[in-house]
C-alpha positions as CSV (number, residue, x, y, z in Angstrom):
1,X,10.2,0.1,-6.4
2,X,13.3,2.2,-6.4
3,X,14.3,4.4,-3.4
4,X,14.0,7.5,-5.6
5,X,10.4,6.6,-6.5
6,X,9.6,6.1,-2.8
7,X,11.2,9.4,-1.8
8,X,8.9,11.2,-4.2
9,X,5.8,9.8,-2.3
10,X,4.4,10.9,1.1
11,X,5.7,11.0,3.8
12,X,9.2,10.9,2.1
13,X,8.4,13.7,-0.4
14,X,9.9,16.1,2.2
15,X,13.3,14.7,1.2
16,X,12.7,15.0,-2.6
17,X,13.7,18.0,-4.7
18,X,11.5,17.8,-7.8
19,X,13.5,20.5,-9.6
20,X,16.7,18.5,-9.4
21,X,15.0,15.1,-9.4
22,X,17.2,14.2,-6.5
23,X,17.2,14.1,-2.7
24,X,17.8,17.1,-0.6
25,X,21.1,17.4,1.2
26,X,20.0,18.3,4.7
27,X,16.8,18.2,6.8
28,X,15.6,19.3,10.2
29,X,13.1,16.4,10.5
30,X,15.3,14.0,12.5
31,X,12.4,11.6,13.1
32,X,11.8,11.1,9.4
33,X,15.5,11.0,8.6
34,X,15.9,8.2,11.2
35,X,13.0,6.3,9.6
36,X,14.8,6.6,6.2
37,X,18.0,5.3,7.7
38,X,16.0,2.3,9.1
39,X,14.4,1.6,5.8
40,X,17.7,1.7,4.0
41,X,19.3,-0.6,6.6
42,X,16.5,-3.1,6.1
43,X,17.0,-3.0,2.3
44,X,20.7,-3.6,2.5
45,X,22.4,-7.0,3.0
46,X,25.8,-8.6,2.9
47,X,28.9,-6.6,2.6
48,X,27.0,-3.3,1.9
49,X,25.2,-3.7,5.3
50,X,28.4,-4.4,7.1
51,X,30.1,-1.3,5.5
52,X,27.2,0.9,6.6
53,X,27.1,-0.4,10.2
54,X,30.8,0.2,10.6
55,X,30.5,3.9,9.7
56,X,29.4,5.6,12.9
57,X,28.9,9.1,11.2
58,X,26.1,7.5,9.1
59,X,24.1,6.2,12.1
60,X,20.5,7.4,12.0
61,X,21.2,9.9,9.1
62,X,19.2,8.5,6.3
63,X,19.9,11.3,3.8
64,X,23.7,11.0,4.3
65,X,23.5,7.2,4.0
66,X,21.5,7.4,0.8
67,X,23.9,10.0,-0.7
68,X,26.9,7.7,0.1
69,X,25.2,4.6,-1.3
70,X,24.5,6.5,-4.5
71,X,28.1,7.6,-4.8
72,X,29.3,4.1,-4.1
73,X,26.9,1.9,-6.0
74,X,25.7,4.0,-9.0
75,X,28.3,4.0,-11.7
76,X,28.7,7.3,-13.4
77,X,30.7,7.5,-16.7
78,X,32.3,4.1,-16.1
79,X,34.4,3.3,-19.2
80,X,32.8,-0.1,-19.6
81,X,29.3,1.4,-19.4
82,X,30.1,4.1,-21.9
83,X,31.6,1.5,-24.3
84,X,28.6,-0.8,-24.0
85,X,26.2,2.1,-24.7
86,X,28.2,3.3,-27.7
87,X,28.4,-0.2,-29.1
88,X,24.7,-0.7,-28.8
89,X,24.1,2.7,-30.4
90,X,26.2,2.0,-33.5
91,X,24.7,-1.5,-33.9
92,X,21.2,0.1,-33.9
93,X,21.9,3.0,-36.3
94,X,21.7,1.0,-39.5
95,X,18.8,1.9,-41.7
96,X,16.7,-1.2,-42.4
97,X,15.5,-1.7,-45.9
98,X,11.9,-2.3,-44.6
99,X,12.0,0.9,-42.5
100,X,10.7,4.3,-43.6
101,X,12.9,7.4,-43.3
102,X,10.6,8.7,-40.6
103,X,10.7,5.6,-38.4
104,X,14.5,5.5,-38.8
105,X,14.7,9.1,-37.8
106,X,12.5,8.5,-34.7
107,X,14.5,5.4,-33.7
108,X,17.7,7.2,-34.1
109,X,16.6,10.0,-31.8
110,X,15.4,7.5,-29.2
111,X,18.9,6.0,-29.2
112,X,20.4,9.4,-28.6
113,X,18.0,10.0,-25.7
114,X,19.1,6.7,-24.2
115,X,22.8,7.7,-24.3
116,X,22.0,10.8,-22.2
């Protein structure tokens, strides 16, 4: 299960902003924030764990750690990812001879949703 999915469940839902579908930026619940930090440390391994442990400003701050992990390890608008998605899109836009216009239209819009 992804961290975001867990954050949307009790007791972690206190850290989840459902309007933004993201985590909150600050909290006054230091106990739960420390538990989030511990959960993330257990989930990490290798070089990522070493990097986190070496950053003293992250110690026991689960929200800040999660925000930094997302910025570090979730690629956003990486040219290779964009190129791969665009290539897949154009390969899948051909109208098949066995396909109705309606099913082609539906499939085309599903591809556009995937690009978002």
